[in-house]
N, C-alpha and C positions, 0 to 999 in steps of 0.2 A: 480840730478844724480839718474838711477833707476838700481838697481839691478835684474838680472834675470838668469835664464837657462831655454835654448830649448832642447823640447822632441818632439817626432815623432809619431804623431797617424792617427788616420782615422776617417774622417765627418762622425758623426752617421747617416746622412741623405744618403748619394752618396760613401761613403767611399772611396773619396779620399783625399789622402795623406796630412795631413797640419804639418806646424812646428808649434809647441804650446810653448809659454811661460811662464815659471813659475817664477814669481814675488817674489823675496824674499824683498823688500824692497824701500823706495827710502830717500829722506831728504827734508822735509817741511820747508818755511822760510817764512811761513803767514798764514793765513786763511781768504778767500771772506764768508761776513754776509751770503750766501748761504749755508757754510760748504765745498766748493771747498780749497782743501790744494794746496799753492802755491809752485811750486819747480821752479829751475834752469835747464834747460835742456828737453828732452824728460819727459812729466809726466807719471807718473805711471800708471793712468789710462788708456791711449793712451796704455800703455804695457799689460794691460790686457784684451785686447778687440780682436778678431777674426775674420776671416770671412774663409768661405771655399770660395775656388778661385771657384770651380763649381756652386757647388748651392744654395751660399750664403748664408746658415744659420750661424748665428753670435752669439759670446756668449764669456763667460769665458772658462780658460783651463778643468774647470769639466764640461762646458758643451758638449765638445766634446770629454769627456768620459762617458756621459750616456748613459745607453741601451733606445733605442725608439725601440716601438713595430712596425711592419708590415706597420697597420691602419696609422700611426701617420706618418710616413715615406712617403708613397703614399700621403696624404693630403697635407703634406709640399711639395713635388716634384711637384706634380700637380697642387695647387694653392697658395700657400704662394711664393715658391720661385721666380714663373715667376712674380709674382705681384712685389718683391723688388725692383728690379734695374729700373722695369717701373716708380716706382714712383718717382725715384729721377732727381729732373731738373738738368739737361746740364749744366749749370754755372758753371763749378768748382766744380761739385759736387763729382766727382771721383778724389783724388790724385793718379798721374801714377807714380811708381817707376820709369819707362824708360819709355820716348814717344817710343819706338820701341816696348814695348810690345803689345803684343796682346789684343784685349779688354778680352778676358777670364782669364788675370794674373795681372790683375790690381787691384790693393789696394784702396779699399774705405776710402773716409777722414773718424777718426776717429769718429766724429759728425755722419756719415751716419750709421760706423758700429753699432751704439751703438742704432741706430735707429732700424736697421735690428735686433736687439740682443732684443731689447723690444718686436717688432712682433715673435720673435723666440721662445721669451718665452713664449707670450700667445697662441701659436701655439700647444705648447709642453705640456702645459697645469699647469706652475709655477703660482704661485698666482698675485694679483694685484701688493702688492710691489716691488719685485724684475721687475716687468716689469715697474714699476715707475724707481725704482732707474734707470735702465737703461736710459730714459729719461734725468733724471736730469743730466746724464753724458752726454749726447747729447748737454743737455744746456750747461754743464762747458767746451765741448769741443771747441764753439765756439769762447772763452775767450784762445784757445791756438793756436801757431801755429801746422799745417798746416793751420785749419779750420780759424784762425784768420788772414789770407790774402784773405778770400771772401770778396764779397762788403760790407759795411756795412748795405746796405738796405735788403742782402739775410740775412746776421746773423740777421737782426732784424725781418722778417720774419719768420726764421727757429727758431726760440728764441722763439718767440710766440705758436710754433706748439709746441714746446716740449715740455713749462711750461703748457699749457691746458693740456696735456696727460701726463705731471705727476703729476700734481694736481690732476687731476681725479682719477690715482691709486691709488696714497697714500691716498687719505681721502677713498677710498674703501677698501682698505688694514689696516684702524686703528682699522676695528671690527675685526680682527683677532693678533693685536700685542699691547703690552702694552709701546712702548719706549720712553720716552715724549718727546724725542730730533726729533721724527718724528712731534709732533705738531707744534714745532720752525721750522723745515723747512718748510712745509706746509705753515705757515705764511708768511715766507720769499717771498718765488714763488708766493706766490699771490701778496704781496706786488709789485713785480717784475713784474709781469703780469696785474697791474691795477685794482688787484681785492681788493679795500682796507679796504670795511666795513668786509668782511671773513677774508682779513690778519689780522684786528684787533682780531678780535673772536678767532683765533686760537692761536696770541701769549698771549692773555688771559687764555686760559684753560690749554695752556702752565703756564703760571705763577701759574695758579693756584693748580698745581702737586709740591709735595715737593721733588720729585728725578731730579730735573733735574739739567743739568752741571750751576752752578755758573753764570760761564762767560755767558752762555746763556741767563741767566735770566736775568741778566746786560745790555745784548744786546737787549732782547725782548724789555723793557722799553724805550728804546730810538727808537727804529723798529715801535713801537705803536702809534709815537709821528711823525715818516716821513709816516706813512701811514695816521694819522690823514690829514697830507700838502699834502696828495695826489702826494707824491714823491716814483718813480717805482726805483728811479737809484740804481746800483750796488755800492756796498762800501765793504771794508776788514774790517774786525773785527778789527784791530788796529783804523781806523778811528772812530768806532762805540764807544767802549769801551774808548779811553784814548784821545779823543778831546772833548772839552768842557765838561769836566768831572761835571761842577755844571749845565749844561742844563738837562744830567741825572737826577739830583736829584730833577731839577725843574719838568721835565717830569713824573719822579714819582710819584711826591706832585700832580699834574695836574690829572693822571690818576687816583690816589686816590680819587680826590674831585669827578672826572666824573661820577666813582663807585656809590658812595656816595647822590650825589645829590639828587635823587629822595628820599631815604630813608630819609635823612634830612630835607628836604620839607614837608614829611609829615609827620615828629614828632613835625612840628612848630606850 
């Protein structure tokens, strides 16, 4: 369940009127290892993204309240806006609220909106981290209705695109921020994208931090082993933390041995 209120706003690019949702919150029932909170019904992240029906400017409510320079407006409308819908495949990429609605009033599926929101963020000069976070949400949306109804092959293909882009942007953003959970998230996205060596590297960097959340550290220990076994599958946090608790201890000991094997061998 998602709680929100609605307000009227103008698209900062084309001045088209839009109805914007101010989300007050939702109720989580669990979490996946890539930090997606699971909810019943409409998910909060799907209520938080908006798209202008005229120019396809996409983002959060705050993005529609930004002041955009005239030069940036022209560049968006001339270069970015025409390319957005052209880059979307026709195999179910647009979620049509009413089949009778004209194309100009069709609402994109949430994963498409977040893809466009990432490109919008880049066009208006937002840092790499917000761009990457929006691609992470595009990836999450593939596990939620209505995007979940797309063919599996389409979701896998789109997932690869979103993961690759999110990893690239979030890695760039690490230079400007010190949130330790970002290291964990990059590691898990790399594992899911089958970048296993890179995943282990980021999980280890996260474990070396003293300020990371305890439950994420416990998850990272087990996900290191999953990456070593070349296992890219998605899992819930409940599965990774509470199933096979003894395995977690064994994997932690094995990780310590792997870290110190070369050192110990040199001391012999």
